[in-house]
C-alpha positions, 0 to 999 in steps of 0.5 A, spaced: 612 764 770 607 764 775 600 764 772 594 767 776 588 763 775 582 766 773 576 766 778 570 764 774 565 764 779 567 772 781 566 774 774 559 770 773 557 773 780 559 780 777 555 779 771 549 777 774 549 783 779 550 788 773 544 785 770 540 784 776 542 792 777 540 794 770 533 790 770 531 793 777 533 800 775 529 799 768 523 796 772 523 802 777 524 807 771 517 804 768 514 805 775 516 812 776 512 813 769 505 812 772 503 817 777 499 815 783 492 814 783 487 812 788 480 809 785 474 811 788 467 808 786 461 813 785 455 811 789 452 810 782 457 805 780 456 801 787 449 801 785 450 798 779 455 793 781 450 791 787 444 790 782 449 786 777 451 781 783 444 780 785 442 778 778 448 773 777 447 770 784 439 769 783 438 762 782 433 763 777 438 766 772 443 761 774 439 756 772 437 759 765 445 760 764 446 753 765 440 751 760 443 755 755 450 752 755 447 745 755 442 747 749 448 750 745 453 744 746 449 737 748 444 736 742 450 738 737 454 732 740 448 727 740 447 729 732 454 728 730 455 722 733 456 718 727 456 711 730 449 710 729 444 712 723 441 718 722 434 717 724 437 715 731 441 721 731 435 725 730 431 722 735 437 723 740 438 730 739 430 731 739 430 728 746 436 732 749 433 738 746 426 737 749 429 735 756 434 741 756 428 746 755 423 742 759 428 742 765 430 749 764 423 752 764 421 748 770 427 750 773 427 757 772 419 759 772 416 754 777 422 752 782 427 756 783 424 763 781 418 763 785 422 759 791 427 765 791 422 770 791 418 767 797 425 766 801 426 774 799 419 776 802 420 771 808 427 773 810 426 781 809 429 785 815 425 791 813 419 787 812 413 789 816 408 783 815 408 777 820 412 773 815 417 777 813 422 774 818 419 767 818 425 764 815 431 768 819 434 765 825 432 769 830 438 768 835 443 771 829 438 777 827 443 782 829 449 779 826 445 778 819 443 785 819 450 788 819 452 783 814 449 784 807 453 778 804 451 773 809 444 774 808 445 773 800 449 767 801 444 765 806 438 766 801 442 762 796 443 756 800 436 756 803 433 756 796 438 751 793 436 746 798 428 747 797 429 747 790 432 740 791 426 738 794 421 741 790 425 738 784 424 731 786 416 732 785 417 737 779 421 732 775 415 727 775 409 732 775 412 737 770 419 735 767 417 728 764 410 730 761 413 736 758 419 732 755 415 727 752 411 733 749 417 737 746 420 730 743 414 728 740 413 735 737 420 735 734 420 728 732 414 730 727 417 736 724 423 732 723 419 726 720 416 731 715 423 734 713 426 727 712 420 725 708 421 731 703 428 730 703 427 723 701 422 725 696 427 730 693 432 725 692 427 720 689 425 725 684 432 727 682 434 720 682 429 718 677 431 724 673 438 722 673 436 715 670 432 718 665 437 723 662 442 717 662 437 713 658 436 718 653 444 719 652 445 711 651 439 711 646 
């Protein structure tokens, strides 16, 4: 009796083609359910988006966002480090908060904010004053006037470079004294809190001892 061997490869191939065809048809049917639509931004929407881009690319607000993020995370890490005693953790937390607050305030309102405003006024293509184009490269004025994104990036880069130079001065003149001031202020508040806590614990301990003595008697 002759037995014709079954070609398993062909069966698998046919099953694969059938399943692939079914998936393609189902996918195409799903796509056909949605009508073609072209999205167009209105002038108002573009204006809002441009304002958001300006705000998000502003070095002043970027520094504020960085400071807020650090303020939420770093002091908690210092305070919940149980390898050291509570007093050390409290002082470490207060110093960290003070450094972040001082650095953020100086960075936003002394360094990056005023510097970026000054750079904007001195890279103003439409300005009429003698300093409106002081920081613009003269040989690239035509290219810059045609590319608004390039001008934004140029301003941000220039502001960052000048801010780095300014920070080398403000870190000593402003950041350090403000950090010491805020740290001492927070430490004083913490000492008052801990002293009140110790007094309450001592009073409650004395009351507990008196109650236990009365019971034993």
